[in-house]
C-alpha positions as CSV (number, residue, x, y, z in Angstrom):
1,M,-104.3,-71.0,23.9
2,Y,-105.0,-68.4,21.2
3,S,-102.0,-69.5,19.2
4,L,-103.6,-72.8,18.5
5,L,-105.8,-73.5,15.5
6,P,-109.4,-73.9,16.8
7,T,-109.8,-77.4,15.5
8,Y,-111.3,-78.7,18.8
9,G,-113.7,-75.9,19.6
10,Q,-114.1,-74.7,23.2
11,R,-112.3,-76.8,25.9
12,H,-113.8,-76.2,29.3
13,I,-111.3,-77.9,31.6
14,E,-107.7,-78.9,31.7
15,I,-106.9,-82.2,33.4
16,E,-103.9,-82.0,35.7
17,Q,-103.8,-85.3,37.5
18,A,-105.3,-88.7,36.7
19,S,-105.4,-92.2,38.3
20,G,-107.5,-95.2,37.6
21,S,-111.1,-94.0,36.8
22,Y,-110.7,-90.5,38.1
23,V,-109.1,-87.2,36.9
24,T,-108.7,-83.9,38.6
25,D,-108.6,-80.6,36.7
26,T,-106.4,-77.5,37.3
27,A,-109.1,-76.0,39.6
28,G,-109.0,-79.1,41.9
29,K,-112.3,-80.5,40.8
30,R,-112.4,-84.3,40.6
31,Y,-114.3,-86.3,37.9
32,L,-115.2,-89.8,37.2
33,D,-113.9,-90.4,33.7
34,F,-116.2,-92.3,31.3
35,V,-114.4,-90.9,28.2
36,M,-110.8,-92.2,28.8
37,G,-109.4,-90.2,26.0
38,I,-112.2,-91.6,23.7
39,A,-111.7,-95.3,24.4
40,V,-107.9,-94.9,24.7
41,C,-107.0,-95.6,28.4
42,G,-108.6,-99.0,28.6
43,T,-106.5,-99.9,31.7
44,G,-107.5,-96.6,33.3
45,H,-105.2,-93.7,33.9
46,R,-101.5,-94.5,34.8
47,H,-102.0,-98.2,35.5
48,P,-99.0,-99.3,37.6
49,H,-97.9,-102.1,35.4
50,V,-98.0,-99.9,32.2
51,S,-96.3,-97.1,34.1
52,Q,-93.5,-99.3,35.4
53,T,-92.9,-100.9,32.1
54,L,-92.6,-97.6,30.3
55,E,-90.3,-96.2,33.0
56,A,-88.1,-99.2,32.7
57,Q,-87.9,-98.7,28.9
58,L,-87.2,-95.0,29.3
59,Q,-84.0,-96.0,31.1
60,K,-82.9,-98.2,28.1
61,V,-83.7,-96.7,24.7
62,W,-86.4,-94.4,23.3
63,H,-86.0,-94.5,19.6
64,T,-83.8,-96.5,17.1
65,S,-85.7,-96.4,13.8
66,N,-87.0,-99.5,12.0
67,L,-83.5,-99.7,10.4
68,Y,-82.8,-102.0,13.3
69,N,-84.6,-104.8,15.1
70,I,-87.1,-103.9,17.8
71,S,-87.9,-107.2,19.6
72,G,-91.0,-105.8,21.3
73,Q,-92.7,-105.6,17.9
74,A,-92.5,-109.4,17.5
75,R,-93.8,-110.0,21.0
76,V,-96.7,-107.6,20.6
77,A,-97.6,-109.0,17.2
78,E,-97.6,-112.6,18.5
79,T,-99.8,-111.6,21.4
80,L,-102.3,-109.8,19.2
81,M,-102.6,-112.6,16.6
82,S,-102.5,-115.6,19.0
83,G,-105.6,-117.7,18.5
84,T,-106.7,-115.8,15.4
85,H,-106.3,-116.5,11.7
86,L,-104.2,-113.4,11.3
87,T,-100.5,-113.8,10.5
88,H,-98.7,-110.5,10.2
89,A,-98.5,-107.0,11.7
90,F,-97.3,-103.5,10.9
91,F,-97.0,-100.9,13.7
92,C,-97.7,-97.2,13.3
93,N,-98.8,-94.3,15.5
94,S,-102.5,-93.8,15.2
95,G,-105.8,-95.2,13.9
96,T,-105.7,-92.9,10.9
97,E,-102.3,-94.1,10.0
98,A,-103.4,-97.7,10.4
99,N,-106.3,-97.1,8.1
100,E,-104.3,-95.2,5.6
101,G,-101.8,-98.1,5.5
102,A,-104.6,-100.6,5.1
103,F,-105.9,-98.5,2.2
104,K,-102.5,-98.7,0.4
105,L,-102.3,-102.4,1.2
106,I,-105.7,-103.1,-0.3
107,R,-105.0,-101.2,-3.5
108,K,-101.7,-103.0,-4.0
109,W,-103.1,-106.4,-2.9
110,T,-106.1,-106.4,-5.2
111,N,-105.1,-104.2,-8.1
112,K,-108.7,-102.7,-7.8
113,T,-109.9,-99.4,-6.5
114,K,-113.6,-99.7,-5.6
115,I,-114.0,-100.0,-1.8
116,V,-117.4,-100.2,-0.1
117,T,-117.8,-98.4,3.2
118,F,-120.9,-97.5,5.1
119,T,-123.0,-94.4,6.0
120,K,-122.2,-92.9,9.5
121,S,-118.9,-94.7,9.6
122,F,-115.7,-93.0,10.7
123,H,-112.2,-94.0,9.6
124,G,-109.9,-91.1,10.3
125,R,-108.9,-87.6,9.1
126,S,-106.2,-88.2,6.5
127,F,-107.5,-87.3,3.0
128,A,-108.1,-90.9,1.9
129,M,-109.9,-91.6,5.2
130,L,-112.1,-88.6,4.8
131,G,-113.2,-90.3,1.6
132,A,-113.7,-93.6,3.4
133,T,-115.8,-92.0,6.2
134,G,-119.6,-92.0,5.6
135,Q,-120.3,-88.6,7.2
136,D,-120.4,-85.5,5.2
137,K,-119.7,-83.2,8.2
138,V,-116.0,-84.2,8.2
139,K,-115.6,-83.5,4.5
140,A,-117.0,-80.0,4.3
141,G,-114.8,-77.5,2.6
142,F,-112.0,-79.9,1.5
143,G,-113.1,-80.3,-2.1
144,P,-113.4,-83.6,-4.1
145,M,-112.6,-86.7,-2.0
146,V,-110.6,-89.7,-3.0
147,S,-113.1,-91.4,-5.4
148,D,-112.4,-95.0,-4.5
149,F,-115.1,-95.2,-1.8
150,V,-118.7,-96.1,-2.3
151,H,-121.0,-95.6,0.7
152,A,-123.8,-98.1,1.4
153,P,-126.4,-98.1,4.2
154,F,-125.2,-99.9,7.3
155,N,-127.1,-103.0,8.4
156,D,-129.0,-103.0,5.0
157,M,-129.3,-106.4,3.3
158,D,-130.1,-105.0,-0.1
159,A,-127.1,-102.7,0.1
160,L,-124.8,-105.6,-0.1
161,D,-125.7,-106.0,-3.8
162,I,-123.1,-103.2,-4.4
163,I,-120.4,-105.8,-3.7
164,D,-119.3,-107.2,-7.0
165,D,-116.2,-108.5,-9.0
166,E,-114.9,-105.0,-9.3
167,T,-114.8,-104.4,-5.6
168,A,-111.4,-104.5,-3.8
169,A,-112.7,-104.5,-0.2
170,V,-115.6,-104.0,2.1
171,W,-114.5,-101.8,5.0
172,L,-116.5,-101.5,8.2
173,E,-116.7,-101.1,12.0
174,I,-118.5,-103.8,14.1
175,V,-119.8,-101.0,16.3
176,Q,-120.0,-97.6,14.7
177,G,-118.6,-95.3,17.4
178,E,-118.8,-91.8,15.9
179,G,-121.9,-92.9,14.0
180,G,-124.0,-93.4,17.2
181,V,-122.8,-96.6,18.8
182,V,-124.6,-98.7,16.2
183,V,-123.9,-102.5,16.3
184,A,-123.7,-104.5,13.1
185,D,-126.4,-107.1,12.9
186,S,-125.1,-110.7,12.9
187,A,-127.2,-111.9,10.0
188,W,-126.1,-108.9,8.0
189,L,-122.5,-109.6,8.7
190,E,-123.0,-113.3,7.7
191,A,-124.5,-112.1,4.4
192,L,-121.6,-109.6,3.9
193,Q,-119.0,-112.4,4.5
194,A,-120.8,-114.6,2.0
195,K,-121.0,-111.9,-0.6
196,A,-117.3,-111.0,-0.1
197,T,-116.3,-114.6,-0.4
198,E,-118.4,-115.1,-3.6
199,H,-116.7,-112.2,-5.3
200,G,-113.2,-112.6,-3.9
201,V,-113.4,-109.3,-2.0
202,K,-111.2,-108.4,1.0
203,I,-112.8,-107.5,4.3
204,V,-111.2,-104.7,6.4
205,V,-112.5,-104.3,9.9
206,D,-111.7,-101.0,11.6
207,E,-111.2,-101.9,15.3
208,V,-109.5,-98.6,16.2
209,Q,-112.2,-98.0,18.8
210,T,-113.7,-101.5,19.4
211,G,-110.4,-103.4,19.7
212,I,-108.3,-104.4,22.7
213,A,-111.1,-105.8,24.9
214,R,-113.4,-102.7,24.6
215,T,-116.4,-104.8,23.5
216,G,-115.7,-107.8,25.8
217,T,-113.6,-109.8,23.5
218,R,-110.0,-109.1,22.3
219,F,-111.5,-107.8,19.0
220,A,-115.1,-107.1,18.2
221,F,-114.9,-109.2,15.0
222,E,-114.5,-112.3,17.3
223,Q,-118.2,-111.9,18.2
224,T,-119.2,-112.1,14.5
225,P,-119.2,-114.4,11.5
226,L,-116.5,-112.3,9.8
227,K,-113.0,-113.5,9.0
228,P,-111.3,-110.2,8.0
229,D,-108.3,-110.0,5.8
230,V,-107.2,-106.8,7.5
231,V,-107.8,-105.4,11.0
232,T,-106.8,-101.9,12.1
233,L,-106.0,-101.0,15.7
234,A,-105.0,-98.0,17.8
235,K,-106.7,-96.2,20.7
236,G,-106.7,-98.8,23.5
237,L,-103.5,-100.6,22.3
238,G,-101.1,-98.4,24.3
239,S,-103.1,-97.3,27.4
240,G,-102.7,-93.7,26.3
241,F,-99.3,-94.0,24.6
242,P,-99.6,-93.4,20.8
243,V,-99.6,-96.6,18.9
244,G,-101.5,-98.1,16.0
245,A,-101.3,-101.4,14.1
246,I,-102.4,-103.2,11.0
247,L,-103.0,-106.9,11.3
248,T,-103.3,-109.0,8.2
249,A,-104.2,-112.5,7.0
250,A,-101.7,-114.6,5.0
251,G,-100.8,-113.1,1.7
252,A,-100.2,-109.5,2.7
253,E,-96.6,-110.3,3.3
254,H,-96.1,-110.7,-0.4
255,V,-97.7,-107.3,-1.0
256,F,-96.1,-105.0,1.7
257,T,-92.5,-105.8,1.0
258,A,-89.3,-103.9,1.9
259,G,-89.7,-100.2,1.0
260,S,-93.5,-100.4,0.1
261,H,-94.6,-98.8,3.4
262,G,-93.0,-97.5,6.5
263,S,-93.2,-95.3,9.6
264,T,-90.4,-93.3,11.3
265,F,-91.9,-93.7,14.8
266,G,-94.1,-96.7,14.2
267,G,-93.4,-99.6,16.6
268,N,-90.7,-97.7,18.6
269,P,-89.5,-99.3,21.8
270,L,-91.6,-97.0,24.1
271,A,-94.8,-97.7,22.1
272,M,-94.1,-101.5,22.2
273,A,-93.5,-101.4,25.9
274,A,-96.8,-99.7,26.5
275,A,-98.6,-102.1,24.2
276,E,-97.0,-105.2,25.6
277,A,-97.9,-104.1,29.2
278,T,-101.5,-103.2,28.1
279,L,-102.0,-106.6,26.5
280,D,-100.6,-108.3,29.6
281,I,-103.6,-106.9,31.5
282,L,-106.5,-106.8,29.0
283,F,-106.0,-110.0,27.1
284,E,-106.3,-112.1,30.2
285,A,-109.6,-114.2,30.5
286,D,-110.4,-112.6,33.9
287,A,-110.1,-109.1,32.4
288,L,-112.4,-109.9,29.5
289,A,-114.9,-111.5,31.9
290,H,-114.7,-108.3,34.0
291,V,-115.5,-106.1,30.9
292,N,-118.6,-108.2,30.2
293,A,-119.8,-108.1,33.8
294,M,-119.3,-104.4,34.2
295,G,-120.8,-103.8,30.7
296,A,-123.9,-105.7,31.7
297,R,-124.1,-103.8,35.0
298,L,-123.8,-100.4,33.2
299,R,-126.2,-101.4,30.5
300,A,-128.8,-102.5,33.0
301,G,-128.5,-99.3,34.9
302,L,-128.8,-97.1,31.7
303,E,-131.8,-99.0,30.6
304,Q,-133.6,-97.7,33.7
305,F,-133.6,-94.3,31.9
306,V,-135.2,-95.6,28.7
307,D,-138.8,-94.3,28.8
308,G,-139.6,-94.1,25.1
309,E,-140.0,-90.4,25.2
310,T,-136.7,-88.8,26.3
311,F,-134.5,-91.9,25.9
312,T,-135.3,-94.7,23.5
313,E,-132.6,-97.4,23.8
314,V,-129.2,-98.5,25.0
315,R,-126.8,-99.6,22.2
316,G,-123.4,-101.1,22.1
317,L,-121.2,-104.0,23.2
318,G,-119.2,-104.5,26.4
319,L,-118.0,-101.2,27.8
320,M,-118.8,-99.3,24.6
321,L,-122.3,-98.2,25.2
322,G,-124.6,-95.4,24.0
323,L,-127.8,-94.0,25.5
324,V,-130.0,-92.8,22.6
325,A,-132.1,-89.7,23.1
326,T,-134.9,-88.0,21.2
327,Q,-133.1,-84.7,21.2
328,S,-129.6,-83.2,21.3
329,V,-127.5,-84.5,24.2
330,A,-125.0,-81.5,24.2
331,A,-126.6,-79.9,27.3
332,W,-126.7,-83.1,29.2
333,I,-123.1,-83.8,28.6
334,E,-122.2,-80.3,30.0
335,Q,-124.5,-80.9,33.0
336,L,-122.9,-84.3,33.6
337,R,-119.5,-82.7,33.5
338,D,-120.5,-80.1,36.0
339,A,-121.9,-82.9,38.2
340,G,-118.5,-84.8,38.1
341,L,-119.0,-87.3,35.3
342,L,-117.1,-87.0,32.0
343,V,-118.9,-88.5,28.9
344,V,-118.8,-87.8,25.2
345,A,-121.4,-87.6,22.4
346,A,-121.7,-90.1,19.5
347,G,-123.5,-87.9,17.0
348,P,-126.1,-85.3,18.1
349,D,-128.4,-87.6,20.0
350,V,-126.4,-90.3,21.7
351,I,-124.5,-90.1,25.1
352,R,-121.5,-92.4,24.7
353,F,-119.9,-94.2,27.7
354,L,-116.3,-95.4,27.3
355,P,-115.0,-96.0,30.9
356,S,-111.9,-97.8,32.0
357,L,-112.2,-101.5,31.3
358,L,-111.0,-102.1,34.9
359,L,-113.7,-100.0,36.6
360,T,-115.4,-101.3,39.7
361,E,-119.0,-101.9,40.5
362,A,-118.9,-98.9,42.8
363,E,-117.7,-96.7,40.0
364,V,-120.5,-98.0,37.7
365,D,-123.0,-97.2,40.4
366,E,-121.6,-93.8,41.0
367,A,-121.9,-92.9,37.4
368,L,-125.5,-94.1,37.2
369,A,-126.3,-92.1,40.3
370,I,-124.9,-88.9,38.7
371,I,-126.8,-89.6,35.5
372,G,-130.0,-90.2,37.4
373,H,-129.6,-87.0,39.3
374,V,-128.9,-84.9,36.2
375,I,-131.6,-86.4,34.1
376,T,-134.3,-86.3,36.8
377,K,-133.4,-82.6,37.5
378,E,-133.6,-81.8,33.9
379,M,-136.9,-83.5,33.4
380,V,-138.5,-81.9,36.5
381,S,-137.3,-78.4,35.6
């Protein structure tokens, strides 16, 4: 372990086995997982359909390069865009890559450089995406950022005046995950769309964390007035297998032409098998209804802990929820881990819950019981 750069800080456990909503560490301790790789394993760990599809592909071909046709790309693209206004897709390996590709696309598409993003946003760790991200903590020590990005306050009507004829794009998350599970206000989004339309500005929606049914619809933008020109995806698209995507509205196909962008591993047969199997499960109406039902159950349970003193509110959509505290949540996250529940922070004062999208009522109730026990113990002591 000492041979690794310490980019992730201290890691307390190593997960050795995983199935469904549960993981087991190398010491044999079992946990209910409400992190899921940070919104990655939407179908839970090792879903049989995804596992079987990947195993079948492993017996055929792993990698061919995009020099040759990969039919799974077309099938996944068609499933992703079915029923939307979006028309074309590009596949890569991660959310950062998807956002980096979208940045290149916007620059070439508009011949402009000014891009409006928002405070507390997070868009990845490539150099351009550090500039796009509205959090200083990820930029410290790296020198001057890419200067294209202008950061405006999120959910602020007056801030939309920064959008003008010189603006190439407005870039945002519908729910700011790393920024504290903050949901964009519908009236604000309506005004943003109107402003973008008025000035001929592209809209990029970063759905790396919110996409693939996480918020109760296929994409979070479907719950808003927005009609994005570009949507970026990753995390939940492959049930844990690395895969990202850029989806575009019509017109981008005349911008990203042969040789203008590419990826050695992007859209490889294994990634497309994982994505196709994932979408088979999560884009079904029953699965989306289940996300909303379990999200409502978890939200209602978390709201029991809101007392106005220790915890102030529950934020989020679907099964992307945050319990907002009046103090640092780091100690609670450690105590919850010790009690058998894995969760993650969203900023210093929000406990974030990102369970399997297929979790059961009993698993929701088990998580709530653990939270109640830890919080009550902490408050009594």
